[in-house]
N, C-alpha and C positions, 0 to 999 in steps of 0.2 A: 462429599457432594462436589461435582465439577464446578458449579457456579461459585462456591466458596473458594475454591482454588484460584479461579480467575480473579476474584476480588483480592485475593492475597497477592497475586502478581502485581496488581495496581498499587497496593499499599507498599509492597517491597520496593517499588520504583523510586520512592521518595528518598531512599538511601543512596541512589546512584544518579538519578535525574532530578535534581533539585527543582521543585516548583513546576514539574511537568506531568502531574497526575492526569490532568484532563487529556493531554496529548496521548499518553500511554493508553488511556481508556478507549480513545477513538481508534487508535491503530489496532488494539486488541479486538475491538468490535468489528473492524474491517476484516481481520483474519477469521473471525467466527463466520462472517458472511462470505468467506472464500474469495475475498477481494484483494486487490493489489493497491499499494499506497505510494503516493508521490510526496516526498518531503522537499519543500522549496525554502531555502533560507541561506544566509551567509555561512561560510565555513566556520567551524568551531563552536556551534551552538548546541551540539549534542545529538545530531542526527545518527551518526555511526554508533554512538554509545547506546542509543535507543534500540537499534537493531540487535546489537550484541546482547543487551540486557534481555530482550524478548527471546532470543535464541536460547540463552542459558535457562531462563525461567520456564520455557515451554518444552525444553528437552529436544530442541531441533538443531540440526547441523546447519551452521551459517556458512554460506559460500559467498565470498566477496569478489566482485568484478569491478576493477578500477577502469572506468571509461576514459579514453583519451582520443584525440583526433586521428590517431593512426591505428586504432584498434579495428580488427576485421571481424566479420561475422563468425568465421571459423575459430577465432580466439575464444568465442563465447560458447558455441555449440560443440566444437571439437572437430576432428578431422581424421581421415583414414591414414594410417601409418603402415608402410610396407614392411612385412616381416620376411626377412631373407630366409629363415629356416623353413617356413611353410610356403614361401613364394606367393603369399596372399596379402591383401590389405586388411588390417584390423582397425576398427573404429575406436579411437580414444576419446572418451567423453570429456567435454569441456566443463567449465565451472557452473554452467547453467543447470547441470544435473545435480540437484541438491534439494533441500527442504525449505530453508529460508534464505532467499537470495538478496544480498545487498548489492544493488546496482548503483555504485557510487559515482556521483557527478555524471549522470546519464547524458545530460545535454552538452557535454564536452565532445561526444562522438557524433559523427554525421548521421543523417537519417538512414543511410544504407546499413550501418552497423546496428542502429537501434532496431531495425526491422527484424533482427535475429530473435527478438523477444516476442514478436507479435503472435506467432502460433502457440508458443508454450504458455503465454499469459492468458490466451483465450481458451485453449483446449487442454492444457496440462499434458500435452503430447509433443514430442519432438520427432520430426520425420527427417531421416538422413538416408539417402540412396534407396528410397522406397521402404525402409524399415521404420516402424513406429516404436518409439520408446515412451512408455507410460510413466508419468511422474505421480507421486502420491497426491491424494485429494487435498491435503493440507499444504501443498506446495504454494509458496507465497513469494512475491517480489515486492521488496520495499526499496524504492529508488530515491536517491537524493538528486536535487537539481540546483545548480547555482543560479542566482538572480540573473535575469537577462542582460543587465547592464554590464556584467563582468566580461572581460576579454576572453575570447576563445570558446564561446558557447554557440550552440545551434538550437534553433527552435525545435521543439518536439512536434512532429506532425499530428494533425487532429486524430488520425487513426491510432497513433501511439497514446495520446492523451486519453482517448476513449477507453483504452484498456485499463486505465487506473480508476478504480471505483471510488477513490478518495484522494484528495490533495490537502495537505496541511502545511502550515508554517509553524516552525518550532518557537520562534520568538526568543528574546533575551530574558533570562530569569530576573526576578526582582532583586533588590539590594540584599536582603537577608539570604536568599538562595545563592547569590553570587559570592558573598563572603564565605559561605560554607564550602563552596566549590574551591575557592582560593586556598583553603586550609587543608585540602586533601593532599596527602604526601605522595601516595602511590596510586595513580588512577587505574593502571592496568591490574594491579592486585585487587582493587575494589571490584572490577568486572569479574575477575576470576573467582571471587568469593560469592558471587550472586547465587542464591539458592535455586536449585531445580525444584519447581513447585509441582509440575505435572509432566506427563509424557505425551508423545504423539497420539497414542491410542485414546487418551482422555480428551485430547484436543478434537479428535474426530467425533467423539461422543458429544462434545459441546457444540460443534458445528451442526450436527444432526438435530440436536435439541433446539438450537436457535432457528433452524429452518422450519420447525414445526410450530412456531408461534402463530397463533390464529390471527387472520386478517379479515375484517368485515368488508363486504363489497363496496361500501361507501368510501373506504380508504383507497381501494384500487381506483375508484372514480377520482379521488383527490390527486393521486399520482398522474392519472391521465390528464387532468386539467393543467397540472404543472407542465407536462410535456407539450400539451397543445398550445399553451400561452407562449412558450418559447418559439414554437413553430410559426406562430402568427405575427411575431415581432421581427421586422426586417433588420433591426439593429443587433440581433442576437444570432449566434449559431444555433440552429435547431437541435434540441436534445434528442439523442437516439433512443431506440427501443432498449438498447443495452443499458443506457443510463436509467431508464424507467425500472428495469429489472434490478439494477444495483440499488436504486432508492428503496425498493421494497425489501430486498435482502438485508441491506445495512440497517434499515429501520427495525426489522425483526430482530437482528442481532443486538441492537441498542436496547430494545424492550427486554430481551432475554438477560442482558447484563444488569438491567435494573430490576430483575426479579419478577418479571411478568411473562405470562404465556399468551398474551394478547397484545395487539398493536393499538396505539391511540394516536390521534393527529399530532400531538406534541412530538412524538418520536420522528415522524416524517419532517416536521418543521425544523427540528434540531439538526438532523443529519443532512438535509437538503443542500445547504451551502457548501458543505465539504464534498458531497457527491457530485453535484451539478455545476458548481462555480467554474471550475477549470474547463468545462466543455462549452461554456456560453460565449467565450471570447476567442478571438484569433490568438494563436500562440505568441505572437509578437507583442500583444497587449497583456501578457500574463502578469498578474499582480493579485495576490490573495485578497487584499482589502477591496479592490475593485470588483473582483469576482463575487465576493460575499455581498457587496452592495447590490449588484444586479440580482443575485439570488433572493435577497430580501425584498426587492421590488416585485419579483414574480410572486413570492409568497403573499405580498400585500394585495395583489390583484386577484388571487384565487381564494 
């Protein structure tokens, strides 16, 4: 059963990502919802390890893009290379052509470079010189972002933030988990030894099953009230229709991961801060705790 394999992925994570079961579960939920995830935290807290672990566990090819301030859009998408033998230009695909994309330190690149991700994150299609390249339906971007106070970072534009259906903070592990991490002798070998639990075809099945979770009309009304409240409050950035769709899809995936084929209000309440928080404030005010506080206030009013 696919659901059992998904739960095994979460349980296996405790061997590599100490004390991060809840984060793994949320990112896995977002993948089931066909969403993209933004991880914001200080360097060295396990963001890259999380992506590598999921790639190995789900049987997906991980393509890493290291974002820097001199990176160009063509470095991500690819570019035509002249072939002297045929006297023609051949398109060479960039690292965005993959299955699970690690966009590392995304906010170290300026908005012009970040814009190379906009189409593919929305449509899972890349258009180059009038030719469309279709990516698999399980194509996922997991981006890491350095805290805004660090030197050499750029704010992610609202249009870019709105493409991420979930934003998480990894956080530091507790004392027991930290001590276990310190005792690991070969970190890379530990990642290499991660068990492949399922493949891409099974992930597609899981995504389709999650999308079929039943939703009562009253819960669509609840999502509308959340959107509407944000739009009537001048202190907040209004939540987009895309955000509303993400709330529904991620909530359904969360219900599915919890073994239900129907949605309940608690599913929406739980995922709402992770899905909506980063879209409620201006990028320069980005702070996970503040975003979740605002999300909680909205939930309290509806």
